[in-house]
N, C-alpha and C positions, 0 to 999 in steps of 0.2 A: 462964896457962891458955889464953888466946886463941890464942897461937902454937902451943901443943901441940894444941889442938882442930883447927887448920887445917894441921897438918903434912901433908906429901905422902902419907905412908903411910895416914893416916886418910882423906884425900880419896879415895885409890884404893879403900880398903875400902868407902867410902860410895857413890862414883859410878862406879868402874871406871876402869881404866887408860886406855882410849880417850878417855873424856870428860875426864879430867884433862889428857891431852896436848892435846886441842883447846882447853881453857880456857887452858892455858899459852901456846899459840900465839896465841889471841885477846888475852891480856894483853900479850904481846910486841908484837903489831901495834898495839895502842892506845898503848903506850909510844912506838913509833916515830912514829906519826902525830901524837900530842900533843906530842912533844918533852919530856915530863916523865913521871914515874911515873903510870901509870893504875891500873886495878883489879888486885888480886891474883887469882890463879887461883881461889881459893875464892870471891871476890866474883863472878866471872864465873859459876861453877857455881851459886851461889845466886841469880843474877839481880839482884844489887845494881846500882844505877845508878852511872855514872861520877861521880867527885867533882865537886861543883859543879853537877850536873845533877839535875833533878827526875825522879822515877820516871815512866816512860812511862805515859800514860793508856790505859785500855782503850777499845776502840772505834775510831772513824774516825781515820785518821792522815793528815790532809790537809796537803799541803805548800803553800807560798805560790803556786806556779805552777799550782795546781789539780791537782797530781799527788798521787796517794795510793799509798803503798808500804807493804808489810808490814815491820815492824821485823825486821831481820836477814835480809832476802832475800839470797840468795847473790850475785846480780849487783851489788846495791848495796854489799854489804860489800867485794867485790873491787874495785869501782870506786873506793871510798874509799881503797884501799891502793895502787893502781897508776896509773902515768901512761899516756898513749895507747899507746905501744909495748908496755908491759906488758899492757894490756888486749887488744891484738891477739894477743900471744903466748898469753895465758891462754885466749882464745877458740879459738885453733888447737889448743892442748893439750886443751881440753875436747872439741872435735869429734873429735880422734883417740882420746881415751879412750872416747867414746860408742860407737864401733864394737865395743868389747869387753864392753859391758854387756848385760843382759837388756832386752827390748823396753820395759818400763815405765821403767826408769832411763835407757835410751838416749834416750827422748823428752824426759825432764826435762833430761838433759845437753845435748841439742841446743838446748833452749829457753834454758838458761843461756848457751850460747855465742852465740846470737842476741842476747840481752840485752847481753852484753859488747861485741859488735860494734856494736850501735846506740849504746852509750855512747861507744865509741872514735870513731865517725863524727860524734858530736855531734848525732845526730838521734834520741835516745831518745824513745820515744812519750810523749806527754803525754795522760793520760786518767785518769779515776777508776778506781782499782784496789782493789777491795774485798778487801784483804789479800793477794790472790794471783790472778794469771791475767788480769786485765782484765775490764771490764764489757762485756756484750753487750746491744745493743738488740734485744729480741725482740718481734715483733708478736703481739698477742693473736689477730688474725685468722688468722695463719699457724698458730699452735699449735692453735687451735680447729678450723681446716679439716683439719689433719693427723689430729686425733683423730676428726673426723667421717668422714674417708675410711677410717680403720682399721675403724670400725664398719660402714661401708657395704659393704666387701668381705668382711664376715663374719669378721673376725679375732677369735678367742676372747679373753675378758677378760684372761686371764693373759698371752697374747701381746701384747695391746694395751699392758699395763703394761711388758713388756720392751721393746717397740718404742719407747715413749715415753722410757724410761730411756736407751736407746741413743742416741736422737735428742738428748736433753738433754746427754749426754756429748760427742757430736759438736759441738753448738753451743758447749759450754764450751771446746772446743779449736780454735775457728776462728782463722784467721790474722788479723793486724791489717790492716784496710784492704782485705780481699778476701773471697772466698767459699770458699776452700779450707780443709779440715780438716787440722790438723797431726798427724794420726794415720793410720797404715796400718791395714788390717783386723786384721792380726796383733797390732799394738800395742794396738788397742782390745780385742781378745779377752783379752790378758794383763791389761790394766788393769781390765776388768770381771769377771775370773775366769770367763770363759765359754769354751766349746769353740769353736775356729775355725769348725766347721761350723754351729754355732748362730748365731754372729755373721754368717756369710755369708748364712744364710737371712733373718736380720732385716734386713740391709742390702738384700737383694733386695726384701723386702716394702716397705721404706721408699722404695726407688727406684721401685717400681711405683705408689705413690700420690703420687709427686712430692715427697716430703719431702727427698730427697737426689738428686744426680746423680753418677754415677761417670764419670770421664773417663780414657781409656787414655792413659798417657804412658810410652812405652817398654815395660818389662815390668811396670809398676805401674799400678794403678787409683787415681787420686786422687779423693777424696770432696769434693764441693762442696755447699754449702747456699745457696739463693737469698738474696742480700743484701736483697731486699725483705722477707723474713720474719725474718731474723736477721742482724745486722751488728755488727762490733766495729771501731770506728774513728771518726774525726771526720766531721762532716757534709760537709765539703768533698771527701772521698774517696768518698762513697757513690755518686754517679751514675756515676763511672768504674768502680766495682766492679760495678754493675748491668750496664753495657754489656759489660764484660769477661766477666762470667758468661754473658750471653746468647750471646756469640761462642763461648765454650768449650763450652756445653752445648746451645744451640739451644732452651732452655726458658725460660718465664717463669712466675711464680706465678699460678695461677688460684684466686682466693680467694672467688669467688661461691658461694653455697650450692647453686646448681643446676648448677654446672660439673662435668663429668665428670672423673675423675682421669685424668691422662695415661697412655698405655700404657707398659709397662716397656721 
């Protein structure tokens, strides 16, 4: 009965052809990596642990080096399957494929390629990673001041909430060890399901109160957030990021309660 219940036709009817194919590929990859039979496709689909392993615990996934990674993260899975040359090739293929994707998936594909390149170079970032994306140090003074400035310039409550949501999404996509946001305005609009014109107005209002700064680079405007207010990276890289930010934008954070907001 067990074999019949887990026949391929039954798995397809239950999970769909695409998921079954992915599970079969995962099972084959495990077999090659382990050098012995791993899980069957039905075990992968049902989330069964590999033989001899305990089921993954829910919650934090801390590694011995202080690194926390989400189980099954794309770059980690590929890194376990490929050598250095394979990682470089996979990163190049991912970057090439990204150009054909929609803005949201393009950003995710580029992020995956960067992760593969870091692993190939042997300098993958070491940081606490709460399941995905990396942790950001966010200053309460920065967030409180930006909220105060939104109120001070007469922003309606609904627009305040939208502006804060956009700012939070920008902070969530900060680069590691710098001030730049790894999203363009069009990618942000697609990600937040907002009209480009609405995103443009919100970014302009955030820039007017000094929450973000936009720097022209070629035909594109890059978004930066002051690393004194929000920063993703190790303490050793922080001062260099602050100096680099000041050189790029000419601005510093004014967090005093009586300080005026900088001009747009």
